[in-house]
C-alpha positions in Angstrom: 39.8 4.0 -70.2 36.8 2.3 -68.5 37.7 -0.3 -65.9 37.1 -3.9 -66.8 35.1 -5.9 -64.3 35.5 -9.4 -62.9 32.1 -11.0 -61.9 31.7 -14.3 -60.2 28.4 -16.0 -61.0 26.3 -18.0 -58.5 24.0 -20.4 -60.3 21.5 -21.5 -57.7 19.3 -24.6 -57.6 17.5 -25.9 -54.5 19.3 -23.3 -52.4 22.8 -24.4 -53.4 25.4 -23.1 -55.8 25.8 -25.5 -58.8 27.9 -25.7 -61.9 27.6 -27.8 -65.0 29.1 -28.2 -68.6 27.1 -26.9 -71.6 24.2 -26.2 -69.1 23.9 -29.8 -68.0 25.5 -32.2 -65.5 25.2 -29.9 -62.5 27.4 -30.5 -59.5 27.3 -28.8 -56.1 29.7 -25.9 -55.6 28.8 -24.7 -52.1 26.7 -22.4 -50.0 25.7 -19.2 -52.0 25.9 -16.8 -49.0 29.4 -18.1 -48.0 30.6 -17.8 -51.5 29.2 -14.3 -51.9 31.0 -13.2 -48.8 34.3 -14.7 -50.0 34.0 -13.0 -53.4 33.2 -9.6 -52.0 36.3 -9.9 -49.7 38.5 -11.2 -52.5 38.0 -8.2 -54.8 35.2 -9.2 -57.1 33.7 -6.1 -58.8 30.2 -7.4 -58.9 28.2 -10.6 -58.2 25.6 -12.3 -60.3 23.0 -14.6 -58.7 20.9 -16.7 -61.1 18.1 -18.9 -59.8 18.5 -21.2 -62.8 15.5 -23.4 -62.3 13.0 -20.6 -61.4 11.7 -20.2 -65.0 11.5 -24.0 -65.7 9.7 -24.5 -62.4 7.5 -21.5 -63.1 8.2 -19.8 -59.8 9.7 -16.6 -58.5 13.3 -16.1 -57.4 14.1 -17.0 -53.8 13.8 -13.7 -52.0 15.2 -15.0 -48.7 18.4 -16.0 -50.3 18.7 -12.6 -52.0 18.2 -10.9 -48.7 20.9 -13.0 -47.0 23.4 -12.4 -49.8 22.7 -8.7 -49.8 23.3 -8.5 -46.1 26.8 -9.8 -46.4 28.3 -8.0 -49.4 29.1 -4.4 -50.3 29.5 -4.8 -54.1 26.8 -4.5 -56.9 24.6 -7.5 -57.0 22.6 -8.7 -60.0 19.7 -11.2 -59.6 18.0 -13.2 -62.3 15.6 -16.1 -62.6 11.8 -16.1 -62.9 11.5 -12.3 -63.3 8.5 -11.3 -65.5 7.0 -8.1 -64.1 7.6 -4.7 -62.6 6.4 -6.1 -59.2 9.1 -8.9 -59.4 11.8 -6.3 -59.9 10.4 -4.0 -57.2 10.5 -6.9 -54.7 14.1 -7.9 -55.6 15.4 -4.3 -55.4 13.8 -4.1 -51.9 15.5 -7.3 -51.0 18.9 -5.7 -51.7 19.6 -6.4 -55.4 21.2 -3.6 -57.4 20.2 -4.9 -60.8 18.1 -7.6 -62.3 18.8 -9.9 -65.2 15.9 -11.0 -67.5 16.1 -13.6 -70.2 13.2 -15.9 -71.2 10.5 -13.3 -70.1 12.1 -10.7 -72.3 12.1 -12.9 -75.4 8.5 -13.9 -74.8 7.4 -10.3 -74.2 10.0 -7.8 -75.4 7.9 -4.8 -74.2 8.9 -5.9 -70.7 12.4 -4.4 -71.3 10.8 -1.0 -72.1 8.6 -1.2 -69.1 11.4 -2.1 -66.6 13.8 0.5 -68.1 11.2 3.2 -68.0 10.3 2.4 -64.4 13.7 1.7 -62.8 16.3 3.2 -65.3 18.3 1.3 -67.8 21.3 1.0 -65.4 19.2 -1.5 -63.5 18.3 -3.8 -66.3 20.6 -6.5 -67.6 19.3 -8.7 -70.5 20.9 -12.1 -70.4 21.2 -13.9 -73.7 22.0 -17.6 -73.8 23.0 -18.5 -77.3 24.2 -21.5 -79.2 26.2 -21.5 -82.4 24.6 -23.9 -84.9 26.7 -24.0 -88.1 27.4 -20.3 -88.8 24.5 -18.8 -86.9 24.0 -18.0 -83.2 20.5 -18.8 -81.9 18.9 -17.6 -78.6 17.8 -20.3 -76.2 15.4 -20.0 -73.2 14.7 -21.5 -69.8 18.3 -22.3 -68.8 19.2 -23.2 -72.4 16.6 -25.9 -72.6 14.3 -24.3 -75.2 15.8 -23.3 -78.7 14.3 -20.4 -80.6 14.7 -19.1 -84.1 15.8 -15.7 -82.7 19.3 -14.7 -83.9 21.7 -13.4 -81.3 22.8 -10.2 -83.0 19.3 -9.2 -84.0 18.1 -9.7 -80.5 21.1 -7.9 -78.9 20.4 -4.8 -81.1 16.7 -4.9 -80.2 17.3 -5.2 -76.4 19.6 -2.2 -76.5 16.9 -0.1 -78.4 14.3 -1.2 -75.9 16.3 0.1 -72.9 18.6 -2.6 -71.6 21.6 -1.2 -69.7 23.8 -4.2 -70.2 23.9 -7.5 -72.1 25.1 -10.7 -70.4 26.1 -13.0 -73.3 26.6 -16.7 -72.5 27.9 -19.0 -75.2 26.2 -22.3 -74.6 28.9 -24.0 -76.7 31.7 -22.7 -74.4 29.9 -22.9 -71.1 31.8 -25.0 -68.5 34.3 -26.3 -71.1 37.2 -24.1 -69.8 38.3 -23.7 -73.4 37.9 -19.9 -73.5 35.1 -17.4 -74.2 33.4 -17.0 -77.6 35.6 -14.1 -78.5 34.6 -13.7 -82.2 30.9 -13.4 -81.2 31.8 -11.1 -78.3 33.8 -8.8 -80.5 30.9 -8.6 -83.0 28.4 -7.9 -80.2 30.7 -5.2 -78.6 31.0 -3.5 -82.0 27.2 -3.6 -82.7 25.9 -2.2 -79.4 26.7 0.9 -77.3 26.0 -0.7 -73.9 28.4 -2.9 -71.9 28.7 -6.6 -72.9 29.5 -9.1 -70.2 31.3 -12.2 -71.4 30.1 -15.6 -70.0 30.9 -19.2 -70.7 34.2 -20.9 -71.1 36.7 -19.4 -68.6 39.4 -21.9 -67.7 42.6 -19.8 -67.4 43.9 -16.3 -66.8 44.7 -16.1 -70.5 41.0 -16.6 -71.3 40.1 -13.5 -69.4 42.9 -11.5 -71.2 41.6 -12.7 -74.5 38.0 -11.8 -73.7 39.1 -8.2 -73.0 41.7 -7.8 -75.7 40.1 -9.9 -78.6 36.5 -10.0 -77.5 36.4 -6.3 -76.4 34.2 -7.4 -73.5 33.4 -4.8 -70.7 33.3 -7.5 -68.1 34.0 -11.2 -67.7 31.8 -13.5 -65.7 32.9 -17.0 -64.5 31.8 -19.6 -62.0 33.6 -22.9 -61.6 37.2 -21.5 -61.9 36.3 -19.3 -58.9 34.1 -21.7 -57.0 36.7 -24.5 -57.0 39.7 -22.3 -56.3 41.4 -22.7 -59.8 41.8 -19.0 -60.2 42.1 -16.4 -57.4 40.5 -13.1 -58.2 43.3 -11.0 -56.8 45.9 -13.0 -58.9 43.8 -12.6 -62.0 43.5 -8.9 -61.6 47.2 -8.4 -61.0 47.9 -10.4 -64.2 45.4 -8.3 -66.1 47.1 -5.1 -64.9 50.4 -6.5 -66.3 48.7 -6.9 -69.6 47.7 -3.2 -69.5 44.0 -4.1 -68.9 42.6 -1.6 -66.5 41.0 -3.2 -63.4 40.2 -2.1 -59.9 42.6 -3.7 -57.4 
């Protein structure tokens, strides 16, 4: 059985970690380097660093911050935000990132996924999909959830796999920051459709929500932010509880 992963997410804006609800109403959650160090020490399996305003502000990810975080941790580290070329990825990997996450740039030019996968290997390429359920359909959104598209979640997920993505990071915009649980029905459908790992994101509020994401959503990993940033859930406690539920995790 493959080990399930617990992944704290650092959403960065103006050099600080922030967290909102449904992608808006951001509040400060601390220094990203300090948080990264704490999570690596507390047993996080990986870390995701998203420069959430890079695409909107039409700039590149902050390389100095990536360098600082990479210096202080010994777990896999994924970086996203403002990545649109082979050169961008090359720079970030040299700064210490292990993987990159692309979102808006992949939707605008899907061939980018092929190019990056061919150059760096699919294990390095995470495609993040921010989607919102509108009536019975899930639609992909861009630029930190601010730009709706007509692209359907499940069609896009299948395409990114075929183009060479190594993982999908699926964030439910409806659930994000609500602490009401992950979008497990959509997660289960995604996990059934694709043969690459699916990371659940958006909605974690309790230990039970992680259990449900793994058991009902069949997620390969679960990502969360505020419950970790504000000390509501300790990663070690979460992992021991998952083990009790026969969910295989690294302790």
